[in-house]
N, C-alpha and C positions, 0 to 999 in steps of 0.2 A: 472599446474606445477610451482613450485617456480623458480624464475630467480635470486635469491640472494637479496641483500640489497644495497641501495645506501644512501648517506648522503645528506641532504639539510642543509641550514643554521639553520633550526629550530630543526629538529629531525631526527633520523635514520628512514628510510622509508622502510618497507617491500614491496617487489614487488607485483604487482597485481596477483591474482590467479583466474582462470576461472574453475569452477567445473561443469562437466556434470554428470547427473544421481543422484545428491543429492536430497533426498526426501524433500518434504515441511516440514515435521516434523523435520528432521535433520537440515535443514536451519534455522528454527525458534528457535531451541534449542541451536544454537551456542551462546556461552558466551564470545567469544574472539573478537566480533565485535558488532556494533550497526546498526540497520536497519533504514529505513525512518520512520516507525511507532514509533520506539523508540525515535528518535530525536524529533518527534512531541509531544510525551508524556512528554518530559522534559519541554516544554514551556507551558505557561498559555493557557488554564485552567488546564493543568496538572502541575506536579512539580516533582523534582527528587525523593522525598520520595515515592510518589505513583509509579513512574516508577520502582524503585528498588524493591518494594514489589511485583509488578506484574511480574517482571522478575524472582524473586526468587520463586514465587508461581504461576506458569502458570496454567491457567484454561483450562479445556477440551473444544475442539471446540464446538461452539454453533450449535445446530441442525438446527436452522433457516438459517444457511449458506449452508446447503446441496444443495439447489437448485442452488445457485450461483456456488458452486464447480462443480456441474454436468454440468452446462452451460459452464464453463471454459473447462471441459474435452472434450465436444463435439466440441467446437469452436477451441481450441488450440491443441487438440490431446494429451495432457499431464495431469496428475493428477490421483487421485484415481479412481479405476474402479467404474462404476455405475451399480447398480442392481435394475431394476424396478420390483416391486412386483405386485401382482394381487389385492392388497388391496386398498380400497378407503379411509381408515383412519387406525389409529393405536390403536383403542379402544379394539379390541379383544385380548385375550391372545396369540392366534396363530400369529396374526399380529405383536405384540410386540416382541415375541420370534424370529420371522424371522428377524425383523428389527435389533435386538441386535446381532444376529448371523452374519448378513451381516457386521455390523459395527465392530464386533470383528475380522473379516477377513480383515479389512483395506479398505473395500469398502464403497461406499455411498449408503444407502438404500433410495429408492424413492417410494412414493405411485404411483399408476397407472396413475392418472391424472397429477401428477408432471412430470412423465416421458414423457408424451405427450407434456407437456408444454416446457420442456427444448429442446426437439427435434424441436419444432416449433420455439423456440428462435434461435437455431443454424441455422435453415433454413432461418430465417429472416436476420441473419447476412450474410449468403452466397449470398442472393439475393440483398443486399444493394449495391448501386453503389460505395460507398466509403469504407465501412467496408469489403465487400466481397473480393475485390482485396487485401486489406491489409493482410487478414488472409488466402489467398490461400494456401492450404496444399503444403508443400515442398519448400515454398519460404522464410521461416524464421525458427528461432530456438525458441522453447518454454521453458520458465522457466529454464533458465540457471542461475546458481548462480555465482555471481561475488564478489570478496573480494579485497579491496585495502586500503591503508593507507592515511588518510588525512595529507598532509605534514605540515600543520600549527600547528596541535595539536598532531600528532602521534596516533590519534584514528583510529582503524581499522574499516572500514565501510563495509556494505554488501548490495547488491540489488539482486532482482530476477525478471527481466523483464518478463512480460507475453509473449512478442513476440518481437524478434529482427530480423529485416528484412533489409538486405543490398541490396541497389540498386546502380547503377552507381553514384559515387560521393556523396553518403549520406547513413547514417544508420538511420533507423526508429526504435524507441523504442515505442511499442504500448501497451497501458494498457487497458484491457477490464473490465468494471465494470457493474454489474447488479444493478438496482435501482428501487424504486417504481415509480419515476417520472424522465423521461429522457428528459424533455423539456429543451431548452437552459437556461431559467431563473433558473430552478431547478439545472441544472448542474453547473452554475456559483455559486450558493449558496453552493452547496456541495463542490466545490473546496475550497471555503473560510472556511466552517465549519470544514472540515476534513483535511485541510492543504495539499491538493493534489498539490498545487504549490510547496510545499517543496519536495514532491515525484518527481515531474517533474525535479527540479534542481538536486537532488541527483542522480537520475537515469541517467540523461544526463552526469553529471560529472563522475559517476562510469563507464559508458559505454566507455567514452572517455579515462579515466585513464587506463582501461584494454586493450586499443589498439584495441577495436572493432569498432571504428568509426574514422578511419584515416582522413576522409574528413568532419567530423562533424556529430552531432547527433540531430535529431528532435524527441521530445516526443509527442505522440498523444494519446488522450483519446477517447475511444469508450464506450459510455454509452448506455445501453439498458434497456428499461422498462420491468418489470416482469409481465406486464398485456398486454393481446392481444390488438392490433396486434403487440406488442413487438417492438415498434418504437425505433429508434436508432439516437443518436446525436454523430457525430465525430467532435472533436474540438482540436485545439492547443492553449494553453494559450498565452497571449501576453507577450512581453518582460518585461514590468514592473512587472507583476505578478511573472514571473520567477525570476527576480532580488530580489523581496521581499522574495520569497521562499528560494533562495540561502542565503540571509542575515540571515534569521531565522535559517537555517541549521548551519551556521557558529557560531551563538550565542549558539545553542544547543550543538554543538561539544565542544565549550569552557567550557560550564557547565559540560558536561559529563567528559571531561578530568580533570577538577578540582575535581569533586566528586570522580573519581577513584583515583586521587592522594592523596586526603585528607581522604578518607573514610567517608566523611560527605555528607549526602544526604538530603538537607533541604526541608521543606514544603514550602507553598506559602509565609509565613511570614519571615522565616529565623531567624537568631539569633539577636533579638532586645530586648532592655530592656523596651521600652515603648509600650503601646498598640496603634497601628496605627489607624488613621481615615479611614473611608470608605465612598465613595461617591455613590450617585445615579448613575445609568447609564446616560451617557451624554445626550441621547435623552430625558430621563425622567426629568432630571434636567432642561433642556431648556424648555420643555413643561410646567412643573408645575410652574417654576419661572415666565413664561409669564402670567400664569393664576392667581397665588396666591400672588406673591411678587411685582407685579407692583403697584406703588402708585395710 
């Protein structure tokens, strides 16, 4: 529900809005706001030109995400319905026709062994000493859509936490990710490679801006391996990583605001007259200089 507008020294700020029952497709199709993945796409190795093209030309969901979506449904209790078929693969005409019919109905089709796998993954979550209590049914809200305005730039932002859980004196924002490798080292690399520290900062800020964390918010990651025995790593990133993520979000918000204002969405190079130099990666330059340039 809208609560009106207020003014800051920078811009007019539309009040936060919390939306229940918004489908994932409707959430991702919103063009009045920017999400965490959008902010990450604006920064290197992405660029505004690629972000705008992808936003204007959305791709169909990749079928390899079906297993992750199904696991989310079983763990969180929200999402598209799952239909487990009797087939072991999609090679026959009958199997493909059933798969396509299920998808046309808005559900997620799974092969029989994939259905067994996601149920085993959900059971592993329930039995885990940290993840199980976090996702106890009835103790949180799944996939609530939150919209608010960044007061510094006037950009409307949006988040869709997997699971918001309010406990005395604290709100937990829990993000569930399925992955090939859930070891702590792999999780650390994934956070860096995919900008999940930016997601942490934006989701924390959005949850607090919407008034859903009056006593503060902690963002927790639950990573689960997609191979048996479906091991789980629960982590909270450190403050330095969160500060870096927030600073990257702030830069991306400024870039987005400038692009929307000017209508110019530059590529990596931008409007330059001269051809820029390009360097070797730092690690390669140091390694090869030591070997080949030493007198």
